[in-house]
N, CA, C and O atoms as a MOPAC input file, in Angstrom:
PM7 MOZYME 1SCF
protein

 N     23.31100 1   -43.25900 1    64.91600 1
 C     22.81300 1   -41.97400 1    65.37500 1
 C     22.15500 1   -41.24000 1    64.21000 1
 O     22.67500 1   -41.23800 1    63.09400 1
 N     21.04100 1   -40.63500 1    64.47100 1
 C     20.32800 1   -39.82500 1    63.49300 1
 C     20.97900 1   -38.44600 1    63.44700 1
 O     21.13900 1   -37.81700 1    64.49300 1
 N     21.35800 1   -37.96000 1    62.26900 1
 C     22.02800 1   -36.65800 1    62.15900 1
 C     21.12600 1   -35.49600 1    62.56300 1
 O     21.62600 1   -34.40600 1    62.84300 1
 N     19.81800 1   -35.69700 1    62.60200 1
 C     18.88600 1   -34.64600 1    62.99200 1
 C     18.46100 1   -34.76500 1    64.45600 1
 O     17.44000 1   -34.21400 1    64.86700 1
 N     19.25800 1   -35.49100 1    65.22800 1
 C     18.96600 1   -35.71400 1    66.63800 1
 C     18.96800 1   -34.38200 1    67.40100 1
 O     19.80900 1   -33.52200 1    67.14100 1
 N     18.05300 1   -34.21300 1    68.31800 1
 C     18.02300 1   -33.01900 1    69.15500 1
 C     19.12200 1   -33.11000 1    70.21100 1
 O     19.70200 1   -34.17300 1    70.43400 1
 N     19.39100 1   -31.99200 1    70.84600 1
 C     20.40400 1   -31.98000 1    71.90100 1
 C     19.99300 1   -32.89800 1    73.05000 1
 O     20.83200 1   -33.60600 1    73.60700 1
 N     18.73400 1   -32.89000 1    73.40200 1
 C     18.24400 1   -33.74900 1    74.48600 1
 C     18.43300 1   -35.22500 1    74.14100 1
 O     18.86900 1   -36.01800 1    74.97500 1
 N     18.09900 1   -35.58300 1    72.89300 1
 C     18.30300 1   -36.96400 1    72.46100 1
 C     19.78900 1   -37.32700 1    72.47800 1
 O     20.17200 1   -38.43600 1    72.84900 1
 N     20.60700 1   -36.36700 1    72.06900 1
 C     22.05800 1   -36.59000 1    72.07100 1
 C     22.57000 1   -36.87300 1    73.48400 1
 O     23.34200 1   -37.81000 1    73.68500 1
 N     22.14900 1   -36.07200 1    74.45800 1
 C     22.64400 1   -36.25600 1    75.82100 1
 C     22.26100 1   -37.61900 1    76.38200 1
 O     22.97900 1   -38.17000 1    77.21700 1
 N     21.15700 1   -38.15800 1    75.93700 1
 C     20.77300 1   -39.50600 1    76.35600 1
 C     21.56100 1   -40.58100 1    75.61300 1
 O     22.03800 1   -41.54400 1    76.21300 1
 N     21.69100 1   -40.40200 1    74.29600 1
 C     22.35000 1   -41.43200 1    73.49200 1
 C     23.86300 1   -41.46000 1    73.67800 1
 O     24.48300 1   -42.51500 1    73.54200 1
 N     24.46200 1   -40.31200 1    73.98700 1
 C     25.91700 1   -40.27100 1    74.14900 1
 C     26.36500 1   -41.18600 1    75.29200 1
 O     27.48300 1   -41.70000 1    75.27100 1
 N     25.52200 1   -41.38400 1    76.25800 1
 C     25.84600 1   -42.26500 1    77.37700 1
 C     25.95900 1   -43.72600 1    76.93200 1
 O     26.57900 1   -44.54100 1    77.61500 1
 N     25.35200 1   -44.05400 1    75.77700 1
 C     25.43300 1   -45.42700 1    75.26800 1
 C     26.51800 1   -45.56600 1    74.20900 1
 O     26.63600 1   -46.62000 1    73.58300 1
 N     27.30600 1   -44.52800 1    74.00200 1
 C     28.43600 1   -44.54100 1    73.06100 1
 C     27.95900 1   -44.40400 1    71.62100 1
 O     27.51000 1   -45.37500 1    71.01200 1
 N     28.06000 1   -43.19900 1    71.08300 1
 C     27.66300 1   -42.92100 1    69.70300 1
 C     28.84200 1   -43.22900 1    68.78900 1
 O     29.94500 1   -42.72500 1    68.99900 1
 N     28.60700 1   -44.05800 1    67.77500 1
 C     29.64700 1   -44.42400 1    66.82200 1
 C     29.14400 1   -44.23100 1    65.40000 1
 O     27.94300 1   -44.28300 1    65.13600 1
 N     30.08500 1   -44.00800 1    64.48900 1
 C     29.73600 1   -43.93800 1    63.06900 1
 C     29.50600 1   -45.35600 1    62.56000 1
 O     29.71600 1   -46.32900 1    63.28500 1
 N     29.07200 1   -45.46200 1    61.30400 1
 C     28.87800 1   -46.78400 1    60.70600 1
 C     30.17700 1   -47.58500 1    60.68000 1
 O     30.15200 1   -48.81600 1    60.69300 1
 N     31.32100 1   -46.87800 1    60.64400 1
 C     32.62500 1   -47.55100 1    60.62800 1
 C     33.08800 1   -47.92400 1    62.03700 1
 O     34.15000 1   -48.52200 1    62.20600 1
 N     32.29100 1   -47.57000 1    63.04600 1
 C     32.64700 1   -47.90500 1    64.41700 1
 C     33.55000 1   -46.90800 1    65.10400 1
 O     34.18600 1   -47.23400 1    66.10800 1
 N     33.61700 1   -45.69200 1    64.57500 1
 C     34.47300 1   -44.64800 1    65.14400 1
 C     33.65300 1   -43.59300 1    65.86100 1
 O     32.45900 1   -43.43500 1    65.60800 1
 N     34.30500 1   -42.87900 1    66.75500 1
 C     33.68500 1   -41.71600 1    67.38600 1
 C     33.51100 1   -40.64600 1    66.30500 1
 O     34.47700 1   -40.34300 1    65.60500 1
 N     32.32900 1   -40.06800 1    66.14100 1
 C     32.10500 1   -39.09800 1    65.06600 1
 C     32.87000 1   -37.78800 1    65.25300 1
 O     32.98600 1   -37.01200 1    64.30500 1
 N     33.38600 1   -37.52800 1    66.43700 1
 C     34.11500 1   -36.28800 1    66.69300 1
 C     35.59300 1   -36.41700 1    66.32500 1
 O     36.25300 1   -35.41600 1    66.04500 1
 N     36.11000 1   -37.63900 1    66.32500 1
 C     37.53300 1   -37.85800 1    66.10400 1
 C     38.02100 1   -37.26900 1    64.79000 1
 O     39.06400 1   -36.61700 1    64.76000 1
 N     37.28500 1   -37.48500 1    63.69900 1
 C     37.74300 1   -36.97500 1    62.40300 1
 C     37.79800 1   -35.45400 1    62.39300 1
 O     38.70900 1   -34.88100 1    61.79500 1
 N     36.85400 1   -34.79000 1    63.03400 1
 C     36.88600 1   -33.33200 1    63.11500 1
 C     38.07300 1   -32.86400 1    63.94700 1
 O     38.76100 1   -31.91700 1    63.56600 1
 N     38.31800 1   -33.51300 1    65.06800 1
 C     39.45600 1   -33.13300 1    65.90000 1
 C     40.77100 1   -33.30600 1    65.14900 1
 O     41.68000 1   -32.49000 1    65.29800 1
 N     40.87800 1   -34.34400 1    64.35700 1
 C     42.08600 1   -34.54200 1    63.55200 1
 C     42.23800 1   -33.43300 1    62.51300 1
 O     43.34900 1   -32.96400 1    62.26300 1
 N     41.12400 1   -33.01300 1    61.90700 1
 C     41.17400 1   -31.92600 1    60.92300 1
 C     41.62300 1   -30.61300 1    61.55500 1
 O     42.32400 1   -29.82600 1    60.92100 1
 N     41.22200 1   -30.37600 1    62.79900 1
 C     41.46800 1   -29.08000 1    63.43900 1
 C     42.67700 1   -29.07300 1    64.36600 1
 O     42.97400 1   -28.05400 1    64.99100 1
 N     43.38000 1   -30.20800 1    64.46000 1
 C     44.51100 1   -30.23900 1    65.38000 1
 C     45.63000 1   -29.35700 1    64.86600 1
 O     45.79200 1   -29.16300 1    63.66100 1
 N     46.38900 1   -28.83500 1    65.79400 1
 C     47.49300 1   -27.94400 1    65.45500 1
 C     47.25700 1   -26.57600 1    66.05700 1
 O     46.14300 1   -26.21700 1    66.43900 1
 N     48.32600 1   -25.83800 1    66.12600 1
 C     48.29700 1   -24.53800 1    66.79200 1
 C     47.51800 1   -23.47100 1    66.02200 1
 O     46.94700 1   -22.57000 1    66.63500 1
 N     47.48600 1   -23.55700 1    64.69900 1
 C     47.01900 1   -22.42800 1    63.90000 1
 C     45.67700 1   -22.59500 1    63.21500 1
 O     45.08800 1   -21.59900 1    62.79400 1
 N     45.17200 1   -23.80200 1    63.08600 1
 C     43.99700 1   -24.02200 1    62.23900 1
 C     42.75200 1   -23.29000 1    62.72900 1
 O     42.00700 1   -22.73600 1    61.92100 1
 N     42.51700 1   -23.28100 1    64.03300 1
 C     41.35500 1   -22.54900 1    64.54200 1
 C     41.47900 1   -21.06500 1    64.23000 1
 O     40.50100 1   -20.42000 1    63.85100 1
 N     42.68200 1   -20.52600 1    64.38900 1
 C     42.88000 1   -19.10100 1    64.12500 1
 C     42.66300 1   -18.79700 1    62.64300 1
 O     42.05300 1   -17.78500 1    62.29600 1
 N     43.16100 1   -19.66800 1    61.77600 1
 C     42.95700 1   -19.48500 1    60.33400 1
 C     41.46600 1   -19.50000 1    60.00700 1
 O     40.97600 1   -18.63700 1    59.27900 1
 N     40.75100 1   -20.47700 1    60.54500 1
 C     39.30800 1   -20.56100 1    60.28700 1
 C     38.57400 1   -19.34700 1    60.85200 1
 O     37.62500 1   -18.85200 1    60.24500 1
 N     39.01800 1   -18.87200 1    62.01300 1
 C     38.42000 1   -17.67500 1    62.60000 1
 C     38.60100 1   -16.47200 1    61.67100 1
 O     37.66000 1   -15.71100 1    61.44600 1
 N     39.80200 1   -16.30600 1    61.13800 1
 C     40.05900 1   -15.19800 1    60.21600 1
 C     39.20500 1   -15.32500 1    58.95500 1
 O     38.74700 1   -14.32000 1    58.41100 1
 N     38.99000 1   -16.55300 1    58.49200 1
 C     38.13400 1   -16.76500 1    57.33000 1
 C     36.66100 1   -16.49600 1    57.65100 1
 O     35.88300 1   -16.16000 1    56.75800 1
 N     36.28300 1   -16.64100 1    58.91000 1
 C     34.91700 1   -16.27100 1    59.31500 1
 C     34.74700 1   -14.75900 1    59.24800 1
 O     33.67500 1   -14.26500 1    58.90000 1
 N     35.80600 1   -14.02700 1    59.58200 1
 C     35.75200 1   -12.56200 1    59.59300 1
 C     35.76600 1   -12.00300 1    58.17500 1
 O     34.95700 1   -11.14400 1    57.82500 1
 N     36.69500 1   -12.50000 1    57.36800 1
 C     36.82600 1   -11.98800 1    56.00100 1
 C     36.96300 1   -13.17300 1    55.05500 1
 O     37.92100 1   -13.94200 1    55.13100 1
 N     36.00700 1   -13.30000 1    54.18200 1
 C     35.95300 1   -14.44300 1    53.27200 1
 C     35.48500 1   -13.93700 1    51.91900 1
 O     34.32900 1   -13.53100 1    51.80800 1
 N     36.30800 1   -13.93800 1    50.89400 1
 C     37.63300 1   -14.52300 1    50.80600 1
 C     38.71400 1   -13.58800 1    51.34200 1
 O     38.49200 1   -12.39700 1    51.56000 1
 N     39.88900 1   -14.17500 1    51.54400 1
 C     41.02800 1   -13.40700 1    52.02800 1
 C     42.28300 1   -13.89100 1    51.30800 1
 O     42.43200 1   -15.07700 1    51.01500 1
 N     43.17400 1   -12.95600 1    51.03300 1
 C     44.41900 1   -13.29800 1    50.35400 1
 C     45.44400 1   -13.78700 1    51.36400 1
 O     45.35900 1   -13.47800 1    52.55300 1
 N     46.41100 1   -14.55200 1    50.87800 1
 C     47.43200 1   -15.16300 1    51.72700 1
 C     48.15900 1   -14.11300 1    52.57100 1
 O     48.31500 1   -14.28200 1    53.78000 1
 N     48.59900 1   -13.03200 1    51.93100 1
 C     49.36000 1   -12.00000 1    52.63800 1
 C     48.56300 1   -11.33900 1    53.75700 1
 O     49.10200 1   -11.06800 1    54.83100 1
 N     47.29600 1   -11.08200 1    53.51100 1
 C     46.45200 1   -10.47900 1    54.53400 1
 C     46.21400 1   -11.45500 1    55.68100 1
 O     46.21200 1   -11.06800 1    56.85000 1
 N     46.01700 1   -12.71500 1    55.33600 1
 C     45.84100 1   -13.74700 1    56.34900 1
 C     47.10000 1   -13.83900 1    57.20900 1
 O     47.01800 1   -13.92100 1    58.43400 1
 N     48.24800 1   -13.82400 1    56.57000 1
 C     49.53800 1   -13.89000 1    57.28700 1
 C     49.69300 1   -12.69500 1    58.22200 1
 O     50.16000 1   -12.84600 1    59.35100 1
 N     49.30600 1   -11.51900 1    57.76200 1
 C     49.42000 1   -10.30300 1    58.56200 1
 C     48.48800 1   -10.33500 1    59.77200 1
 O     48.82200 1    -9.79600 1    60.82800 1
 N     47.32500 1   -10.96200 1    59.62300 1
 C     46.32900 1   -10.99100 1    60.69900 1
 C     46.60200 1   -12.03700 1    61.77000 1
 O     45.99900 1   -11.99100 1    62.84300 1
 N     47.50400 1   -12.98100 1    61.49800 1
 C     47.80200 1   -14.04400 1    62.46000 1
 C     49.21200 1   -13.83600 1    62.98600 1
 O     50.19200 1   -14.26200 1    62.37500 1
 N     49.29200 1   -13.18600 1    64.10800 1
 C     50.57300 1   -12.83600 1    64.70000 1
 C     51.35100 1   -14.09300 1    65.09500 1
 O     50.83600 1   -14.96000 1    65.80100 1
 N     52.59600 1   -14.17400 1    64.62900 1
 C     53.47500 1   -15.25800 1    65.03400 1
 C     53.54200 1   -16.43700 1    64.08900 1
 O     54.40700 1   -17.29700 1    64.25800 1
 N     52.66600 1   -16.51400 1    63.10100 1
 C     52.68900 1   -17.64500 1    62.17200 1
 C     53.69600 1   -17.36500 1    61.05500 1
 O     53.80600 1   -16.23800 1    60.57000 1
 N     54.42400 1   -18.40200 1    60.65800 1
 C     55.36900 1   -18.25800 1    59.55600 1
 C     54.65900 1   -18.54100 1    58.23400 1
 O     53.59100 1   -19.15300 1    58.20800 1
 N     55.26500 1   -18.08800 1    57.14000 1
 C     54.70200 1   -18.36800 1    55.82000 1
 C     54.58500 1   -19.87300 1    55.59000 1
 O     53.59100 1   -20.35300 1    55.04500 1
 N     55.61000 1   -20.60800 1    56.01000 1
 C     55.61100 1   -22.06000 1    55.82100 1
 C     54.48100 1   -22.71600 1    56.59000 1
 O     53.77700 1   -23.57000 1    56.05000 1
 N     54.30100 1   -22.33000 1    57.83900 1
 C     53.25100 1   -22.92700 1    58.65900 1
 C     51.86600 1   -22.54500 1    58.14800 1
 O     50.95500 1   -23.37300 1    58.15700 1
 N     51.69600 1   -21.30900 1    57.70600 1
 C     50.40700 1   -20.88300 1    57.15200 1
 C     50.09400 1   -21.67800 1    55.88600 1
 O     48.98100 1   -22.17600 1    55.71900 1
 N     51.07700 1   -21.79400 1    54.99900 1
 C     50.85500 1   -22.53900 1    53.75900 1
 C     50.54300 1   -24.00100 1    54.05600 1
 O     49.65100 1   -24.58200 1    53.43800 1
 N     51.25900 1   -24.59100 1    54.98400 1
 C     51.04200 1   -25.99100 1    55.34600 1
 C     49.64600 1   -26.19500 1    55.94900 1
 O     48.93600 1   -27.13000 1    55.58000 1
 N     49.26600 1   -25.32500 1    56.86400 1
 C     47.94800 1   -25.43500 1    57.51000 1
 C     46.82800 1   -25.23500 1    56.50000 1
 O     45.82600 1   -25.95000 1    56.53800 1
 N     46.98600 1   -24.27200 1    55.59600 1
 C     45.97300 1   -24.03400 1    54.56400 1
 C     45.85000 1   -25.23200 1    53.64000 1
 O     44.74100 1   -25.60000 1    53.25200 1
 N     46.98500 1   -25.85500 1    53.27600 1
 C     46.94000 1   -27.05400 1    52.42900 1
 C     46.16700 1   -28.17600 1    53.11800 1
 O     45.36400 1   -28.86300 1    52.48800 1
 N     46.41800 1   -28.35700 1    54.42900 1
 C     45.71700 1   -29.40700 1    55.16700 1
 C     44.22300 1   -29.11200 1    55.26700 1
 O     43.40000 1   -30.01100 1    55.09700 1
 N     43.86900 1   -27.85200 1    55.54200 1
 C     42.45500 1   -27.47700 1    55.61700 1
 C     41.77200 1   -27.64000 1    54.26500 1
 O     40.60500 1   -28.02400 1    54.18800 1
 N     42.51200 1   -27.34500 1    53.19900 1
 C     41.96600 1   -27.53400 1    51.85000 1
 C     41.78900 1   -29.02500 1    51.55900 1
 O     40.76200 1   -29.43300 1    51.01600 1
 N     42.77700 1   -29.83200 1    51.91500 1
 C     42.69700 1   -31.28500 1    51.69500 1
 C     41.51400 1   -31.88300 1    52.44900 1
 O     40.86800 1   -32.81200 1    51.96300 1
 N     41.22900 1   -31.34600 1    53.64700 1
 C     40.12400 1   -31.84700 1    54.45800 1
 C     38.77100 1   -31.29000 1    54.02400 1
 O     37.73600 1   -31.69000 1    54.55700 1
 N     38.77400 1   -30.37000 1    53.05800 1
 C     37.51600 1   -29.86600 1    52.51500 1
 C     36.90400 1   -28.69900 1    53.26800 1
 O     35.74200 1   -28.36100 1    53.04100 1
 N     37.67000 1   -28.07300 1    54.16800 1
 C     37.13900 1   -26.95200 1    54.94700 1
 C     37.41500 1   -25.59700 1    54.29500 1
 O     36.69000 1   -24.63000 1    54.53100 1
 N     38.45700 1   -25.53100 1    53.48100 1
 C     38.89400 1   -24.27300 1    52.86600 1
 C     39.08400 1   -24.50100 1    51.37400 1
 O     39.55800 1   -25.55500 1    50.95000 1
 N     38.71000 1   -23.50500 1    50.58500 1
 C     38.97800 1   -23.57300 1    49.14700 1
 C     40.02900 1   -22.53100 1    48.79000 1
 O     40.14100 1   -21.48400 1    49.42700 1
 N     40.78300 1   -22.84500 1    47.76600 1
 C     41.88200 1   -21.99100 1    47.30800 1
 C     41.63600 1   -21.67200 1    45.83800 1
 O     41.43300 1   -22.57000 1    45.02100 1
 N     41.65800 1   -20.37800 1    45.51300 1
 C     41.50300 1   -19.95500 1    44.12200 1
 C     42.74400 1   -19.15600 1    43.74600 1
 O     43.07800 1   -18.15800 1    44.38400 1
 N     43.41600 1   -19.61600 1    42.69700 1
 C     44.61300 1   -18.92700 1    42.21500 1
 C     44.24000 1   -18.10800 1    40.99300 1
 O     43.64400 1   -18.62100 1    40.04500 1
 N     44.59700 1   -16.82500 1    41.02200 1
 C     44.33600 1   -15.92200 1    39.90700 1
 C     45.63700 1   -15.72500 1    39.14900 1
 O     46.61300 1   -15.21500 1    39.70000 1
 N     45.65000 1   -16.12600 1    37.90100 1
 C     46.85300 1   -16.00500 1    37.07700 1
 C     46.85800 1   -14.65200 1    36.38100 1
 O     46.66900 1   -14.54600 1    35.16900 1
 N     47.08100 1   -13.62600 1    37.18700 1
 C     47.13300 1   -12.25500 1    36.70300 1
 C     48.52700 1   -11.72000 1    37.00000 1
 O     49.37400 1   -12.43500 1    37.53600 1
 N     48.75300 1   -10.49700 1    36.66100 1
 C     49.99300 1    -9.83600 1    37.02300 1
 C     49.64100 1    -8.74600 1    38.01700 1
 O     48.92000 1    -7.82400 1    37.63600 1
 N     50.08700 1    -8.78000 1    39.24300 1
 C     50.79700 1    -9.89900 1    39.85900 1
 C     49.82000 1   -11.02500 1    40.22200 1
 O     48.64900 1   -10.77100 1    40.50200 1
 N     50.31200 1   -12.26900 1    40.21500 1
 C     49.43200 1   -13.38300 1    40.58300 1
 C     49.06700 1   -13.32400 1    42.06400 1
 O     49.85400 1   -12.86000 1    42.88800 1
 N     47.88100 1   -13.79300 1    42.38700 1
 C     47.49800 1   -13.85400 1    43.79900 1
 C     46.56200 1   -15.02700 1    44.03400 1
 O     45.97000 1   -15.58100 1    43.10700 1
 N     46.44900 1   -15.38600 1    45.31100 1
 C     45.62700 1   -16.52500 1    45.73200 1
 C     44.65700 1   -16.04100 1    46.79200 1
 O     45.02500 1   -15.25200 1    47.66200 1
 N     43.41800 1   -16.51100 1    46.72400 1
 C     42.41900 1   -16.20300 1    47.74300 1
 C     41.91700 1   -17.48900 1    48.37200 1
 O     41.76600 1   -18.51400 1    47.70600 1
 N     41.66300 1   -17.41300 1    49.66400 1
 C     41.14200 1   -18.54700 1    50.41900 1
 C     39.77000 1   -18.19100 1    50.95600 1
 O     39.50400 1   -17.04400 1    51.31200 1
 N     38.90200 1   -19.19100 1    51.00800 1
 C     37.57300 1   -18.98600 1    51.58000 1
 C     37.09500 1   -20.29700 1    52.18800 1
 O     37.64700 1   -21.36500 1    51.92200 1
 N     36.06100 1   -20.19200 1    53.00500 1
 C     35.47200 1   -21.37800 1    53.60300 1
 C     34.61800 1   -22.09800 1    52.56500 1
 O     33.92400 1   -21.46400 1    51.77000 1
 N     34.67400 1   -23.40700 1    52.58000 1
 C     33.78900 1   -24.20700 1    51.74900 1
 C     32.44700 1   -24.32500 1    52.47200 1
 O     32.28800 1   -23.81900 1    53.58300 1
 N     31.50000 1   -24.98400 1    51.84700 1
 C     30.21500 1   -25.22600 1    52.51800 1
 C     30.43700 1   -26.01800 1    53.80500 1
 O     29.81500 1   -25.74500 1    54.83200 1
 N     31.33400 1   -27.00300 1    53.73400 1
 C     31.64400 1   -27.80200 1    54.91900 1
 C     32.28900 1   -26.91400 1    56.00700 1
 O     32.01600 1   -27.09000 1    57.19500 1
 N     33.12900 1   -25.97900 1    55.59900 1
 C     33.72900 1   -25.04200 1    56.54600 1
 C     32.68800 1   -24.13400 1    57.17700 1
 O     32.72900 1   -23.86500 1    58.37800 1
 N     31.75000 1   -23.66000 1    56.35600 1
 C     30.66300 1   -22.81700 1    56.87900 1
 C     29.79000 1   -23.57700 1    57.87700 1
 O     29.23400 1   -22.98200 1    58.80000 1
 N     29.67200 1   -24.88700 1    57.69100 1
 C     28.86900 1   -25.68900 1    58.61300 1
 C     29.47500 1   -25.74100 1    60.02200 1
 O     28.80500 1   -26.15200 1    60.96900 1
 N     30.73400 1   -25.32700 1    60.15900 1
 C     31.36700 1   -25.27400 1    61.48800 1
 C     30.98800 1   -24.01000 1    62.26500 1
 O     31.21200 1   -23.94400 1    63.47400 1
 N     30.42300 1   -23.01700 1    61.59400 1
 C     30.12800 1   -21.73700 1    62.26000 1
 C     29.23300 1   -21.88500 1    63.48800 1
 O     29.51600 1   -21.23900 1    64.49700 1
 N     28.17800 1   -22.68700 1    63.46800 1
 C     27.38900 1   -22.84100 1    64.70000 1
 C     28.20700 1   -23.45300 1    65.85000 1
 O     27.98300 1   -23.13200 1    67.01700 1
 N     29.14500 1   -24.32600 1    65.50900 1
 C     30.01000 1   -24.90300 1    66.54100 1
 C     30.91400 1   -23.82800 1    67.12200 1
 O     31.07400 1   -23.73900 1    68.34000 1
 N     31.51100 1   -23.00700 1    66.25200 1
 C     32.36300 1   -21.92100 1    66.73400 1
 C     31.55300 1   -20.91900 1    67.56000 1
 O     32.05800 1   -20.36000 1    68.53400 1
 N     30.30400 1   -20.69500 1    67.17100 1
 C     29.43700 1   -19.80200 1    67.93600 1
 C     29.24700 1   -20.32400 1    69.35400 1
 O     29.35600 1   -19.57100 1    70.32200 1
 N     28.96300 1   -21.61000 1    69.47100 1
 C     28.78700 1   -22.20300 1    70.79700 1
 C     30.08600 1   -22.16200 1    71.59700 1
 O     30.05800 1   -21.95000 1    72.80900 1
 N     31.21700 1   -22.36100 1    70.93800 1
 C     32.50500 1   -22.28500 1    71.62700 1
 C     32.77800 1   -20.85200 1    72.10000 1
 O     33.33600 1   -20.64100 1    73.17700 1
 N     32.38000 1   -19.88100 1    71.28800 1
 C     32.54300 1   -18.48200 1    71.67100 1
 C     31.70600 1   -18.16200 1    72.90300 1
 O     32.18700 1   -17.51500 1    73.83300 1
 N     30.46500 1   -18.61100 1    72.91100 1
 C     29.60800 1   -18.39300 1    74.08500 1
 C     30.23500 1   -19.02800 1    75.32200 1
 O     30.24200 1   -18.42300 1    76.39400 1
 N     30.75900 1   -20.23700 1    75.18100 1
 C     31.41000 1   -20.91900 1    76.29700 1
 C     32.61000 1   -20.11000 1    76.78400 1
 O     32.81500 1   -19.95200 1    77.98700 1
 N     33.40500 1   -19.59500 1    75.83300 1
 C     34.58100 1   -18.79500 1    76.19500 1
 C     34.20800 1   -17.56100 1    76.97800 1
 O     34.83100 1   -17.26300 1    77.99700 1
 N     33.19500 1   -16.83300 1    76.51700 1
 C     32.75900 1   -15.63700 1    77.23300 1
 C     32.21600 1   -15.97100 1    78.61900 1
 O     32.33000 1   -15.17500 1    79.55100 1
 N     31.63500 1   -17.14200 1    78.73800 1
 C     31.04300 1   -17.53000 1    80.02100 1
 C     32.11100 1   -17.95600 1    81.05100 1
 O     31.98500 1   -17.64200 1    82.23400 1
 N     33.15200 1   -18.66500 1    80.60300 1
 C     34.08000 1   -19.26700 1    81.55300 1
 C     35.49300 1   -18.71200 1    81.55600 1
 O     36.21500 1   -18.90300 1    82.53400 1
 N     35.91000 1   -18.03600 1    80.50500 1
 C     37.27900 1   -17.53700 1    80.44300 1
 C     37.28300 1   -16.04900 1    80.72300 1
 O     36.64800 1   -15.26500 1    80.01800 1
 N     37.99500 1   -15.68100 1    81.74200 1
 C     38.04600 1   -14.26500 1    82.13300 1
 C     39.23000 1   -13.56300 1    81.50500 1
 O     39.42700 1   -12.36800 1    81.72500 1

């Protein structure tokens, strides 16, 4: 598949099964990166405020524990979607922001938002 394929070309080619060079579905790796209850919400908060400190992120995501937030952020960082900068000051603090790869998800989130407004009441 050509990465610059138009939507029309995609709708035709998807019927013939689009695979990566390794023979995998190209969406699978993204779905694995974003699986879990909190990752979309974390990325959404990073879209709103970037960079953001851990405590503010925790406060903005109702119901998430410190452990789950830290774990999800580590996974997003490992997958290259989020960057973490630690400031060794007094008091020390950490800021999170979207990487370039994370920013590349914004058009996808935009389309998902449009879909949500259209179909979810």
